[in-house]
C-alpha positions as CSV (number, residue, x, y, z in Angstrom):
1,M,-5.7,20.4,3.8
2,M,-5.2,17.9,1.0
3,G,-7.1,18.6,-2.2
4,Q,-9.3,16.0,-3.8
5,L,-7.3,16.0,-7.0
6,T,-4.1,15.2,-5.0
7,M,-5.9,12.3,-3.3
8,L,-7.2,11.0,-6.7
9,R,-3.8,11.2,-8.3
10,A,-2.3,9.2,-5.4
11,F,-5.0,6.6,-5.7
12,V,-4.6,6.3,-9.5
13,A,-0.8,6.1,-9.3
14,A,-0.9,3.4,-6.6
15,A,-3.6,1.4,-8.4
16,D,-1.8,1.6,-11.8
17,R,1.6,0.6,-10.3
18,R,0.2,-1.8,-7.7
19,S,2.7,-0.2,-5.2
20,F,2.7,2.7,-2.8
21,N,6.5,2.9,-3.2
22,K,6.3,3.2,-7.0
23,A,3.4,5.6,-6.8
24,A,5.4,7.8,-4.5
25,A,8.4,7.8,-6.8
26,S,6.4,8.6,-9.8
27,L,4.6,11.5,-8.1
28,G,7.8,12.8,-6.3
29,G,6.4,12.2,-2.8
30,T,6.8,9.7,0.0
31,T,5.1,6.4,0.6
32,G,3.6,8.0,3.7
33,S,2.1,10.8,1.7
34,I,0.5,8.3,-0.7
35,C,-0.9,6.3,2.1
36,E,-2.3,9.4,3.8
37,A,-3.9,10.6,0.6
38,I,-5.6,7.3,-0.1
39,S,-6.7,7.0,3.5
40,K,-8.2,10.5,3.4
41,L,-9.9,9.7,0.0
42,G,-11.4,6.6,1.5
43,A,-12.7,8.6,4.5
44,S,-14.2,11.3,2.4
45,L,-16.0,8.6,0.3
46,D,-16.8,6.5,3.4
47,A,-15.3,3.5,1.5
48,C,-12.2,1.4,1.4
49,C,-10.2,2.5,-1.7
50,I,-7.5,-0.1,-1.7
51,E,-7.4,-3.5,-0.1
52,R,-3.9,-4.5,1.0
53,R,-2.8,-8.0,0.5
54,D,0.2,-10.1,1.5
55,P,2.7,-9.7,-1.4
56,S,3.8,-13.3,-1.0
57,R,0.3,-14.6,-2.1
């Protein structure tokens, strides 16, 4: 089970860096683990935490 602090750290890292890849590198994890943590955070809050956009926009 993933802790709330872990989920929050992943969210803050991704939001600060505007990148799941960069967040993963800074936290020593994988892009998949960042995505999973943010997804679980959103589910626990019953909200969308990060809206993904097309990077070419």
